[in-house]
N, C-alpha and C positions, 0 to 999 in steps of 0.2 A: 630815379626819384619817384616819390609817391605823392599824389595829390590827397590831402587830408580828407576832404568830404567824400571824394570818390572811393577811397579805401574804406571809410566807415560804412558807406552804403553797401558796397559789394561784399563786405565781410560781416554784415549784421547776423546775429544768431538767427537760425532758421525759424520762420513762422509762416503760417498760411494766411495770406492776406484775405482770402475769401471767407475765413472763419472769424474774422474780427467783426465787431458790431457794425462799423461803417462798410466793410466789405460785403457783408451779408445784405445789408439794407440796399446797397447799390445794385447788387445782382437781382434782388427781388423786385425792385421798382424801376430799373433803368429804362424799360420799354416806354415809360411815360415821356421820356426825353424825345423820342422819335415823333411825338405828336406836336412838338413845339420847335419849329425850324430854328428859332433863335438860339436854342440850347442843344440841338441835336448832336453837335460835335462832341459833346461830353459823353455820349453813349459808348464810344469806343475807347475811352481812357483806360489806362492800366497802371498809372502811377498814383502814389498815395495822395499827393496834394490835389490832383484833379478829381479824385474820388471824393475828397472833402467838399470841393466846390460843386460837384454834381449832386451830392446829397443835400446841400443847401437848397439847390433848385428843386430837388425831388420832395423835400419836406415842405417847401413852400407850395408846390403843386398839390400836395396831399391836404394841406390846410385849405387851399382854395377849393378843392373838390368837396371837402366837408361843408364849406360855406355854400357852394352852389346847390348841393343836395338839400341843405336846410331851407334855402330860399324856394326851391322847387316844391318841397313838401308844404311850406307855408302857403304858397300860391296866393290866390286872391284874398285869402283871409288876413293878409298883412294890412289891408285897407281898414280892417275892423279892429286892429290891435293898437293900443296906445303905445307911446314911446317907451314907457317903463317896461311893458311886456316884451317889446322887441329887443330892448337892451338886455333883458334877462335871458332871452334866447341866445343872443350873441355871447353873453358871458359864459353860458353853458358850452357853446361850441368851442370857445377859445381857452377854456379852463386849463387844458393840458397841451395846448398848442405851443410850439416854439415861438420865441419873440426876440426882438432886439430893441434898442432904444434910439429914437430920433428926438433930439431936444428934450430929453427926460420923459418922453412919452413912449409907452409900449407900442411897438409896431409888429404886425404879423405877416406883412406882405412885401418882402424884399424884392419881389419880381416887379413891383410897381413903383411909381415915383414917390418922392417925399410928400408932395401935395396930397396924393391919394392916401397915403398912410396917416398923415396928420389929420385929414378930414375924418377918416374912419376913427381915429383915436379920440377925437373930440365929440363926434356925433355919429355913432355907428348906423343909426337908422337912415342916414343919407345914402347908404348903399342901395336902398330901394328906390331912389329917385334918379332921374336923368341928371347929368350924363354918366354918373358913376356906375349905375347898373349896366349901362352899355359897355363899360370897361370890363365888367365881369363876363359878359356874353361874347365880346369881341377881343379876346385876350392878346393875341399875338402882336397886334399893332400898338398896344399900350405898354408892353413889357420893356424893362430897362436891363442894363447890365448891372446886376446887384453888387458885384464885387468892386466895380469902379465907383458906383453910386454911393455905397454905404461902407465898404471896406472894413476898417478896424472894428467898429461897433458890431458888425455882422459876424466877423470871424471870432470875436470874443463872446458871442452869444451862445445860447443853448441850441442853436441850429447846428452846432458842431460839438466835438469832443476836445476842443482846443482849450488850453489853459495858458494865459499870458505869463511869460517868464522874464520879459525885458523888452527894450526898445529904444529908439532914438527919435529924432524929428521926422524921419522919413520912413521908418520901418517898425514892425513889431515882431517879436519872437514868441511863437506859440508852441507849446508841447502838446503832442497828440497822445492821448492816454493809451490807445490800442496799438498804434503804429510804432510807438516808442522812438519818435524822432521829433526834432524841433524844426518848424518851418519859419523862415525869416520872410515875412510878407511885406511888400512895398505898397505905396499909396494907390497903385493901379490895381491892386487886388491880385497881383501875380507873385510868383515865387522868386526870391533872390537867391536863397541858399537853403539847403536841407542838411541838417546835422543829425546823423543817424547814431543811435546809442546801442550799446551792448553787442560787442563783437562775438564771433563764434567761439573764441577761446575762453570766454567767461563761463564758468561752470554753473553758477547760480546767480540769477538776476535779482538784484536788490531794488525793490520799488518803494521802500519806506521813505517818507519825507523827500520824495523825489524832486519836488519843486524847489525846496530850499537848497538841495544839493546841486540843482541845475543852474541856479542864479550866478554862481561864480564862473561857470563855463560861459554863460551868455555875456557876462560882463567882459570877460577876456575877448570874446568875439567882437564886441563893440569897441573895445580898446585896440582892436587889430593886432593883438598879441598872440600869435599862433603857439609859441612855446608855452606860454602861461595857460593857454586854452587846453593844450594836451595834458599839462600838469593837472589842471582842474578836472578834466575828463577822467584821469586816472585816480585822483584823490576822491572823486565822487563815485567811484566804482562803475563808471560807464564804459570803460575799456579795460582790457586785460593787461597784465604786465608784458605779455608778448607784443601786443599792439603798441603799447606805450614805448617800449624800447625800439621797435621798428620805426614808428613814426618820428621819434626824436632823431633817429639816424638818417632817415631818407625822406622826410616830409618836405613838400614844397607848398 
């Protein structure tokens, strides 16, 4: 007998993970994780979902580094700048920074608590006053688990290359553009299931209208209908006829 998800993963069409956008970013920046004990375990990861999680941390640290550099350059001159000037400086810093939403407010620091992010969103100049500036200087003690703290809004943000394709009360299904797989993520920010697309017997991968093609597959997943799911994978051109016939005959 064949386990559906294991078969799809083991027989995905060959691709070099290191040459994907997320794979390259992770390899280039992962040394930063060694400087933060709370997140250092992500340095050694070699699976796709943990690379996504590691890159959320790394992009957060990159934004934080940009902020710290700006604060250091401003130095004591911040005492002579009015609030509007300081807010303009922050707007420039975060113009291209990734963000997610907390209570309809843009938030740039998933490494920190909701209180920190909401205060920053309402009044960014407070980052220059105690105790918030101490948070910036003494980072490790103030950092949270961003995946458990923010979960779905964070995974669905531009911190990632994930696209929402379905969900229920407890999980969300996200398609990763480069890895060509769907991650079923639970409320704890961990992975329930990984659905890998495009097996090695497919000659030409069709990526047009991929989200609309995926939705019937994910609906079948949430309906707990494996046979229909295999049918939808085949009809959506996500598996070859070889895989389709094999899975229907030997799937568990």
